[in-house]
C-alpha positions in Angstrom: 8.6 -46.5 41.9 8.8 -50.3 41.9 10.9 -51.3 38.9 12.0 -54.7 37.5 14.8 -54.8 35.0 15.1 -57.7 32.6 18.7 -58.2 31.6 21.8 -58.3 33.8 24.4 -57.0 31.4 26.1 -53.6 31.3 22.9 -51.7 30.5 20.7 -53.6 33.0 23.3 -53.4 35.7 23.9 -49.7 35.1 20.2 -48.8 35.2 19.7 -51.0 38.3 22.4 -49.2 40.2 21.5 -45.7 39.0 17.8 -46.2 39.7 18.4 -47.7 43.2 20.7 -44.8 44.0 17.9 -42.3 43.5 15.5 -44.2 45.6 13.6 -46.6 43.4 12.8 -50.2 44.5 14.7 -52.2 41.9 15.1 -55.9 41.1 17.0 -57.5 38.3 16.2 -60.7 36.4 18.1 -62.4 33.6 16.2 -62.4 30.3 15.5 -66.2 30.7 13.8 -65.5 34.1 10.5 -63.7 33.3 8.7 -64.4 36.6 7.7 -60.8 37.3 5.2 -59.8 40.0 2.0 -57.9 39.5 2.9 -54.8 41.5 5.6 -53.3 39.3 5.2 -49.8 38.1 7.7 -50.4 35.3 9.4 -53.4 33.7 12.5 -52.2 31.8 13.9 -54.6 29.1 17.7 -54.2 28.9 18.2 -57.1 26.5 19.8 -57.3 23.0 17.7 -55.3 20.5 16.8 -58.4 18.5 15.5 -60.2 21.6 13.1 -57.4 22.8 10.1 -58.6 20.8 10.3 -62.2 22.0 11.0 -61.2 25.6 8.0 -58.8 25.5 5.7 -61.4 24.2 6.7 -63.9 26.9 6.3 -61.3 29.7 3.1 -61.5 31.8 2.5 -58.4 33.9 -0.4 -56.4 35.3 -2.4 -54.1 33.0 -1.2 -51.2 35.1 2.5 -52.0 34.5 4.5 -50.1 31.9 6.7 -52.3 29.8 9.7 -50.3 28.3 12.9 -50.9 26.5 16.1 -48.9 26.3 17.0 -49.5 22.7 17.8 -46.5 20.5 17.0 -48.3 17.2 13.6 -49.8 18.1 10.1 -48.2 18.2 7.4 -49.2 20.6 5.9 -51.8 18.2 8.4 -54.4 19.5 6.6 -54.3 22.9 3.4 -55.8 21.7 1.0 -57.0 23.0 1.4 -54.7 26.0 -0.8 -51.6 26.1 1.2 -49.4 28.4 4.6 -49.1 26.8 7.6 -46.8 26.7 11.2 -46.4 25.7 14.1 -44.5 27.1 17.5 -44.5 25.4 20.4 -42.8 27.1 22.9 -40.8 25.1 25.9 -42.1 27.1 28.2 -45.1 26.6 27.7 -47.7 29.3 31.2 -49.2 29.3 30.7 -50.9 32.7 28.2 -50.9 35.5 30.0 -48.4 37.8 30.7 -45.9 35.1 27.4 -46.5 33.4 25.4 -45.8 36.6 27.2 -42.6 37.1 26.6 -41.4 33.6 22.9 -42.3 33.6 22.3 -39.7 36.3 22.0 -36.4 34.6 22.1 -37.9 31.1 20.1 -36.9 28.0 17.5 -39.5 27.0 15.4 -40.1 23.9 12.0 -41.1 25.2 8.7 -42.3 23.7 5.4 -43.6 24.9 4.0 -43.6 28.5 4.9 -40.6 30.7 6.5 -43.0 33.2 9.6 -42.9 31.0 9.8 -39.1 31.5 9.3 -39.6 35.2 12.2 -42.0 35.4 14.4 -39.6 33.5 13.4 -36.7 35.8 14.2 -38.9 38.9 17.7 -39.4 37.5 18.2 -35.7 37.0 18.2 -36.1 33.3 16.8 -34.3 30.2 14.5 -35.9 27.7 13.4 -35.3 24.1 11.2 -37.2 21.7 11.5 -37.9 17.9 9.2 -39.5 15.4 9.4 -43.2 14.5 10.6 -42.4 11.0 13.6 -40.5 12.5 14.5 -43.3 14.8 17.1 -45.2 12.6 18.8 -42.0 11.7 18.9 -40.8 15.3 20.4 -44.1 16.4 23.0 -44.0 13.5 24.1 -40.6 14.7 24.4 -41.9 18.3 26.5 -44.9 17.1 28.8 -42.6 15.1 29.2 -40.2 18.0 30.3 -43.0 20.4 31.2 -46.3 18.7 32.7 -44.8 15.5 34.7 -42.3 17.4 36.2 -45.2 19.4 36.9 -47.0 16.2 38.6 -43.9 14.8 40.8 -43.7 17.8 41.8 -47.3 17.2 43.0 -46.1 13.8 45.0 -43.3 15.5 46.5 -45.8 17.9 47.7 -48.1 15.0 49.2 -45.1 13.1 50.8 -43.8 16.3 52.4 -47.2 17.0 53.7 -47.3 13.4 55.6 -44.1 14.2 56.9 -45.4 17.5 54.4 -43.5 19.6 51.3 -44.2 21.7 47.7 -43.2 21.5 48.1 -41.2 24.7 50.5 -38.9 22.8 47.5 -37.7 20.6 44.6 -37.6 23.0 45.1 -34.0 24.0 44.9 -33.1 20.3 41.6 -35.0 20.1 40.3 -33.3 23.2 41.1 -29.9 21.8 39.5 -30.6 18.5 36.3 -31.7 20.3 36.4 -28.5 22.3 36.5 -26.6 19.0 33.6 -28.5 17.6 31.5 -27.8 20.7 32.4 -24.1 20.5 32.3 -23.4 16.8 30.8 -26.4 15.0 32.5 -29.1 12.8 33.1 -26.9 9.7 34.8 -24.1 11.6 36.8 -26.5 13.7 38.3 -28.4 10.7 42.0 -28.0 10.3 44.7 -30.0 8.6 45.6 -30.8 5.0 42.1 -31.6 3.7 40.8 -28.3 5.1 43.3 -26.4 2.9 43.3 -28.8 -0.2 46.8 -30.1 0.4 46.7 -33.3 -1.6 50.5 -33.6 -1.7 50.6 -34.0 2.1 47.7 -36.5 2.1 49.5 -38.6 -0.6 52.6 -38.6 1.5 50.6 -39.8 4.5 49.1 -42.7 2.4 52.6 -43.7 1.2 54.0 -43.8 4.7 51.3 -45.6 6.6 50.6 -49.3 6.7 48.5 -50.5 3.8 45.9 -51.9 6.2 45.1 -48.3 7.4 44.8 -46.6 4.0 41.2 -47.3 3.3 40.1 -45.8 6.6 42.3 -42.8 6.1 41.0 -42.2 2.6 37.4 -42.4 3.7 38.0 -39.9 6.5 40.0 -37.6 4.2 37.1 -37.6 1.7 34.7 -36.7 4.5 37.1 -33.8 5.6 37.3 -32.6 1.9 33.5 -32.5 1.8 33.2 -30.6 5.0 35.8 -28.1 3.8 33.8 -27.7 0.5 30.6 -27.0 2.5 32.5 -24.5 4.6 33.7 -22.7 1.5 30.3 -22.7 -0.1 28.7 -21.2 3.0 31.4 -18.5 3.3 30.8 -17.4 -0.3 27.1 -16.8 0.3 
């Protein structure tokens, strides 16, 4: 398949390398270079979400060319006025081109529109699913929490660890074990710690000991843990 990628950042670079590795004919253009030929099977927009609509409107392609984006938060409407449109959003973090290209092969993708998107996913050895437009924002919120907010959470762990004279690395095996438990049993069953047993005294001691700048984050997460523990108890009583 002949593919042009618009956008040379982490997403564009990752897709370019992954797609080239599986045999596609790939070229990459910066988003301010929209001189695309008329023989492309697919033009994939890997530009910031807010720029997709403007780039799509400026893009002149053959009527047979599929124009697609890789934004999880956007529907196909942003690709107007093109008639053959699609989207493919990978559920993997693209932290850099090398790692991103490896992760894109075999990844899970949320796809929409033209079947070319599914063909691309299949060529990468991936799995695809489709959701309705009205589920899109919630889906993307879940993806952000699963990746971005987990990273932010570990930043919170790092700061608390340093306050105790330790390093983030001292706690990562604990995080890995907790994730294993979630995968095996679900969040409610995997929950441990003071909130899971209603130990408010211990939580108060944590808050008193930690830097004031970290308390709001801790309280928000403890409240979420209390809610999860309550749902677990309610389910167990049924």
